[in-house]
N, C-alpha and C positions, 0 to 999 in steps of 0.2 A: 734266777730271780723272778719273782712275781709281784705285781702291784695290784691291790684290790681296793676299790672305793666302795664302802658300805653305807648306803643312804646318806651320802655327804650333802650337807647344806651349808649355805653361808648367808647370813643376814647382816644388814647394816641398818640398825634401828628397826623400823617397820618394813623396810625394803628387802625383798627376797632376791638375792643375787644368784645363788645356785639353789635349786629346789630338788632335794632328794634324788641325787644321782648315784647309781650303783653301776660299776664297771669293773672288769678284770682284764689285766694285761699280762701276757706270758712272755718269757724269755725268747728273744729272737723273732718277735712279731712286729708287723707293720700295722699301726693303728691310726685312724684318721678321725679328728674331731671336725665335723662339717656343720657350719651354721653361719648366718649373717653376722655383720658387725653387732656387737653388744649381746650376742647370744650366750656368752659365758665361756668361750673357748680359752681365752687367756687366763681367766680367773681359775678355771679347773687346772690348768697347767701350773699356775703359781701355788695352788694347794698341793699338787703332787710333788712339787719341788721343795715344799716347806717354807716358801716365802710368805705365804699366808696360812692361816689355820682355820679349819672348818668350825662353825658354831654348832653343828650337829653331825652325827655319823663318825665314821673312822676311816683312816687310810692305813692299810696294812702293807708292809713289805716283807715278803717271805713269812706271812702269817703274824707278824709283830706290828703292833700299833706304833707309828713313828711320830706321833704328835709332839713328843718332847725331844726328838732327835734333831739337833741343829743342822742347818743347811750344809755346813762345812764337813759334816760327818756322813753326808749322803753321797752316793755315787750317781750324781745327777749333772747333766749338762743341758743348758737351755739357750736357745737362740731366738731373739725377738725379731719381728718385722722391722722395727726401728733398731738398726745395728748399734751395738754397744762395744766400743773398743777403748783401750787406754790411750789417751791422746799423746802422751809423752814417750810412748814406746813405738819402735819400728814395727812393721808388719811381722817380721820374723819373731820379735820378742813378744808381740801380742799373742801369736799362735803358741809360742813355747811357754807362756806364763803359767798355765795351770800345771805343766809338767815340772817346772822349776819349784813351784810351791809344794808339789808332792814329793820332791826329792829324787826325781828320775835322773838317771845318769846321762852324761853329755852325749854319748854315742846314741843312746836310745832316743833322746830328744831330737837329734839331727835326723835320725831315720824316720820318726813319726812326722816331723814337720815337713820333711822333703816329700813324703807321700801325700800329705794333705795339700801341700802347695801345688803338686803336680795335678791332682784331681780338680782343684779349684782354679787352675790357670793363674796362679799368683807369682810365678817365678820372676817376672820383671819388676816386682814392686816390693821385694823383701826389705830393702833399706829405707823405704819411704815411711813417713809418719801418716797416721790416719787422715789428717787435714789435707794431705797431698793426693788423696785418693778420691775417686768418684764414689757415689752412693753404693753402686753395685759392687765395687771393689772392696769397700768397707764391709758390706754384708758378707762377701765371700771370706773375708778375714775372720769375721765372727763365727761363721760356719766351720772354718778350718780349726779354730780354737776348740770348738765343741768336738770335732772329729778326733783330734789328737788326744783328748782327755780319756777316750775309751771308757766313758761312763756306762753304767748298766742301764740307766734310764736317760734317754735323750728326748728332749722336748723342743720341737721346732714350731714356732709360732709364725705362720705365713713367711717362711724364711726366704722364699724366692721372689717375693713381690717386687723387689727393687732391681731385679736382674733383667737383662735383655732377653728377648724371646728365645734365641738359639741356645744360650747358656742355660736358661730356665728349663728348656725341654731336656737337655742333656743331664742336668742334675736331678731332675725328677726320676730318671732311670738309675742314675749312679748312686745317689745318697742312700736310698733304702738298702741297696746291696752292700754298701760299705759299712753301714752301721749294723746291719743284720749279721755280717760276717764275724763281728765281735760278740754276737749273742745278746746285743743290747735290745731293750724294749724301745721301740721308736714310736713316738706319739707326734703326729703332724697335724697342725691346725690349718684350716683353709676355709675360705668363703666360696670356693669354686667347685661345683659338682663335677666338672670335667677333670679337675685335678685329683679329686678323690677317686674317680674311676681309673685314671692313669696310674695312681699309686697302688690301688688294689688293697689287699689285706682286709681288715675289718674297719667298719665305719660306725661312729655314733653321731646321729643327727641331733643338733641342739636348737632350741627355740625358746628365747626369753628365759635362759637359765635352767631350762628343763630338758632332760634327754627324752626325745620322742621315739627313738628306735635305735637298735644296735644289732650288728650282725655282719656277715660277709658283704663287702661293698657291692658287688654286682647284684646280689639278691635284694639288697635294700633299694637299689635303683629300680629293679624290675618289679618289685612287690612292696611298695611302701605300706606300712601298717596303719597309717592314719593320715589325715589331711595335712597336719603340720609337717610330718616327715616328707610327704610328697612335695610340699612347697619348698622345703629346704633343699631337696634333691632335684630341683628343676631350675634351669637357667637357659633361656629366658623364663620368666615366671610361668607357673602352671596356669593353663587356661581353665576357667571354672564356670559352672552354670548351676544355679539353684533351680531345682525342679520339684514338681509334685506328681504323685500318682493318684489319680481319681478314677475310681471304678475300673481299675486296671489299665487306664490310658495315661500316657506321660505327657505333661505339659510344663511350660515355664510357669513361674509363680504368678504371672499376670494372666494365666489361662490359655496362652497360645500353644496349640498342640505341637509336639516335637515330631520329627520325621519318624515314620513307622520303622520299627526294628532298631532304632538307635539305642534304646534302653532295654535291658533284659526284663523279664517278668519280676515285678517287685510288689510287695504288699503296699496298700494305700498308705500314703504318708509323704513326708518331705525328705529330700535327699540333695546331695551336692555331687555333681559330676566334675571330674577333673581329668585333663589329658594334656600331654606335653606337645611341644611344637612339632616334633617329628610325626605326630599323628594328625596333623592338620596341614593342608596345603591350599593354595589358591587355584581355582579352576581357570585355566587359560589354554584353550585348545590350540591357539596359534603358536604358543610357546611349547606345546607338547605336554601340558599339565592338565589333568582332568580328574573328575570323580570316577572311581571304579564302581562296580556294581554293588559293593557293600557300603559305600560312603553315604553319610548324611550331609546334606549340603544346605548352607545358610547364606542368604544374600546380604551384602553390606557395601561399604565404601572403604577405600584405602585411607588409613590415617597417616602412616609413615612407613617407609621402607628402609631397613638397615642392611647395608651390604657388608658382609664379613667374609673376606676371602672369596671362596668359591660358593658361598651360601648367601641367601637373602632371607632376612626375617621381615615378614610383611605383617604390619599391624592393621587389622581390619575392624572397623567400627560397625557393629551389627545393630546398633540402637540400644540393645539391652546389655551389651558387654563389648569390650574390645579384646579380640583374640589375636595371638601371635602365631603366624604360620611359618613353616620352614619350606623354602623352595631352593633346590639346588641350582647353582649358576648365579650369574649377576643379572639382576632385573631392575627395572626402573619404573615401577608402577607409581604414577603420580598421585599425590594426596587428592582425595575427592573422587578418584576413578571408581567406577562400579566394579565390585569384586564379589566372587562367591567363594566361600570357605568349605572345603570338603573334609569332613572329620571321619576318621576310621574308627568305628565302634569297638574294634578289637583293642584299641589303645585307651579306652575310657575306664577310669577307676570310679567306683561308686562309694560315696561316704555318707554315713548317717549325720544327722544334725549336730551330734556331739563331736564329729570329726573322725570317729572310728571308721575303718574301712569295712565294707560289706563284700564278702567274697561272692562273685557272680560268674556266671557263664554267659557271655554276651553273644546272642545269636547274630547271624549275618543279617545286616540291614538291607532293606530294599533301597534302590536309588530314589531319593526323595529330596524335595526342596522345602525350606521353611523361610518365610519372610522375616 
């Protein structure tokens, strides 16, 4: 089975919901739709499922336009972030329901349900009604129902958001393997770049209903093609700096010079620099963190420190921007404390004013400070 979206668009009056999206999905593949809330992920899935219909473009299954094929005749399973179960049916009957509708034999139903129940840790709850379950248990029931259906196209819309951390991590590894074993096309929507990287496969980044980039997931992360794609694939948010090149020298837009070597040789004009948190750290010699010989260093004050497990995200106010830095370990830099941010030039992306990325070779920067 193959699913192809050809210049698919969706309008609601004058509002553009989906803007000219072209994608191709092949049998047995893992595919991720990555974007913030309201970027169009769920809408694209509904279009692929046949629940909504595009106002422009075509959706092809095995080369045939399926615009007029009703949902019940499509081999599709979809799981939403907000679980959907039949309230009057037990967990077992909820999971078995699509098989009963399809006329599958009793023995086959029992086999498929038992396997799904085992994978999703639902054995103790088979006789319960959905109202007697926690949110996470209800979501697992909905996922199990999609799993037993053995559909050729499986659409998972942030399906693990309501689960506890341990089970979420286990299912991130287990679900792609289970669905891929049947040869299904798996399309998984998420707002989290880290989840996209864990799932692998191919990723399409979405921004306000528009696809900004598509390709192998690790490649998109390492080499975003434009500013919007880099923003989508950065969490915490991408650190940015608008600059100008004047007479071959780099400066902020207010005319303040940038550290020598931070920016590669560029033609005069305006640009936007972007870099992720892993390419910025706080200089703290006492804690063992400092600028290496290639770093460009900026002085500022701590705005807030977020401690996340074994990492600290330090927000530093530089006056012209607030950048987020990643520091390993648990640290407690107080708001208002003086801080210096060391930026690795090798991690900087250069974008044109229109957001397109400029391929550059960044030279090693000299150790320099900027106020």
